[in-house]
C-alpha positions as CSV (number, residue, x, y, z in Angstrom):
1,X,-17.4,3.4,-5.9
2,X,-16.8,3.3,-9.6
3,X,-13.3,2.6,-10.5
4,X,-12.0,5.7,-11.7
5,X,-10.1,9.0,-10.4
6,X,-11.4,12.3,-10.8
7,X,-8.5,14.5,-9.6
8,X,-5.3,13.9,-8.5
9,X,-3.9,16.9,-6.0
10,X,-0.3,17.6,-5.5
11,X,0.5,19.5,-1.9
12,X,3.2,21.9,-3.3
13,X,5.6,24.0,-1.4
14,X,5.5,26.9,-4.0
15,X,2.5,27.1,-6.2
16,X,3.9,29.6,-8.8
17,X,7.1,27.5,-9.1
18,X,5.3,24.6,-9.7
19,X,3.0,25.9,-11.7
20,X,5.9,27.4,-14.1
21,X,7.3,24.0,-14.0
22,X,4.3,22.3,-15.4
23,X,3.8,25.3,-17.8
24,X,7.4,24.6,-19.1
25,X,6.3,21.0,-19.9
26,X,3.7,22.5,-22.2
27,X,0.8,22.1,-19.9
28,X,-1.9,24.9,-19.7
29,X,-4.2,25.8,-17.0
30,X,-5.7,28.4,-14.7
31,X,-5.0,29.1,-11.2
32,X,-8.2,30.5,-9.1
33,X,-7.8,31.3,-5.5
34,X,-4.3,29.8,-4.9
35,X,-4.9,26.6,-6.7
36,X,-3.9,25.6,-10.3
37,X,-6.2,23.4,-12.3
38,X,-4.7,21.3,-15.5
39,X,-6.8,19.3,-17.4
40,X,-5.1,15.5,-18.1
41,X,-7.5,13.6,-20.3
42,X,-10.3,12.4,-18.4
43,X,-9.3,13.8,-15.1
44,X,-7.7,16.8,-13.5
45,X,-4.2,17.6,-11.9
46,X,-4.6,20.3,-9.3
47,X,-1.5,22.0,-7.6
48,X,-2.3,23.6,-3.9
49,X,-0.5,24.8,-1.3
50,X,1.0,21.3,0.7
51,X,-0.2,22.6,4.3
52,X,-3.4,23.7,3.0
53,X,-4.3,20.4,1.3
54,X,-3.2,18.3,4.6
55,X,-5.5,20.5,6.7
56,X,-8.2,20.3,4.3
57,X,-7.7,16.3,4.8
58,X,-8.0,16.5,8.4
59,X,-4.2,15.3,8.4
60,X,-0.9,16.4,9.8
61,X,1.5,18.0,7.0
62,X,4.7,17.1,9.0
63,X,6.7,13.9,9.7
64,X,8.0,10.8,8.0
65,X,4.8,9.0,8.5
66,X,2.8,11.9,8.1
67,X,1.0,13.2,5.0
68,X,2.4,12.2,1.4
69,X,1.5,15.0,-0.3
70,X,-0.5,13.6,-2.6
71,X,-4.8,13.4,-2.6
72,X,-6.8,11.4,-5.0
73,X,-10.6,12.4,-5.6
74,X,-13.4,10.6,-6.6
75,X,-16.2,12.8,-7.6
76,X,-19.7,11.7,-7.7
77,X,-23.0,12.6,-9.1
78,X,-24.6,13.4,-5.7
79,X,-24.6,14.4,-2.2
80,X,-26.1,11.2,-1.1
81,X,-23.4,9.4,-3.4
82,X,-20.7,10.9,-1.0
83,X,-22.2,9.5,2.1
84,X,-22.7,6.2,0.5
85,X,-19.0,6.0,-1.0
86,X,-17.5,7.1,2.6
87,X,-19.7,4.7,4.5
88,X,-18.8,1.8,2.3
89,X,-14.8,2.7,2.7
90,X,-15.2,3.2,6.4
91,X,-16.7,-0.4,6.3
92,X,-13.9,-1.8,4.3
93,X,-11.3,-0.5,6.8
94,X,-10.7,3.4,5.8
95,X,-10.5,5.9,8.3
96,X,-12.3,8.8,7.7
97,X,-10.5,11.7,8.6
98,X,-12.9,14.4,7.2
99,X,-16.5,13.8,7.6
100,X,-18.8,14.6,4.6
101,X,-20.1,18.2,4.5
102,X,-20.7,21.3,2.5
103,X,-17.9,22.8,0.7
104,X,-16.6,26.4,0.4
105,X,-17.2,26.1,-3.3
106,X,-20.9,25.0,-2.8
107,X,-20.4,21.1,-3.1
108,X,-20.6,18.1,-0.3
109,X,-17.1,16.2,0.4
110,X,-15.5,14.1,2.7
111,X,-12.0,12.4,3.1
112,X,-11.1,8.9,4.1
113,X,-7.8,7.4,4.3
114,X,-7.1,3.9,3.0
115,X,-5.3,1.2,5.2
116,X,-1.9,2.9,3.9
117,X,-2.6,6.0,4.7
118,X,-3.3,7.1,1.1
119,X,-6.0,10.1,1.3
120,X,-9.2,9.9,-1.0
121,X,-11.3,12.7,-1.1
122,X,-15.0,11.9,-2.4
123,X,-16.8,15.0,-3.4
124,X,-19.9,16.0,-5.4
125,X,-19.0,19.6,-7.2
126,X,-21.9,20.5,-9.0
127,X,-19.3,23.1,-11.0
128,X,-17.2,20.0,-12.4
129,X,-19.2,17.9,-14.6
130,X,-18.9,14.4,-14.9
131,X,-19.4,12.5,-18.2
132,X,-21.5,9.5,-18.6
133,X,-18.2,7.5,-18.4
134,X,-16.8,9.4,-15.1
135,X,-14.4,11.4,-16.8
136,X,-14.4,15.1,-15.3
137,X,-14.1,18.5,-17.6
138,X,-12.3,21.2,-15.5
139,X,-14.5,24.3,-16.8
140,X,-13.0,27.7,-17.2
141,X,-13.1,28.8,-14.1
142,X,-12.2,32.8,-14.6
143,X,-8.5,32.3,-13.2
144,X,-5.4,33.2,-14.8
């Protein structure tokens, strides 16, 4: 696993309120299918409904010891690399909460949580290109 983060996804209670907050700070992004995407240097900041994000990770969204509302993503260059990283994480002590599978956006991804319960999505998304250094560029997704 390369030492980098591709996306940070924040689980939010109100997408429009959160989007307006970041835009009032000068951030510019786009909303596609109920998800806000902002380019943040070589990675992306994503805002998505908290319950949807927890469910997508195979986690319970409630309770003090439940989902913390933040998911880190590590994008890779192939489906095979997704499988390899998830297997390595599991061998290192992670718990796989969503086995790797084809995604609704045409990619391939799975989720594990580290020993302290922090979720990581490992994803191959052909629509989000990675540079040679691993930095991610969010393309124009046709959103608002």
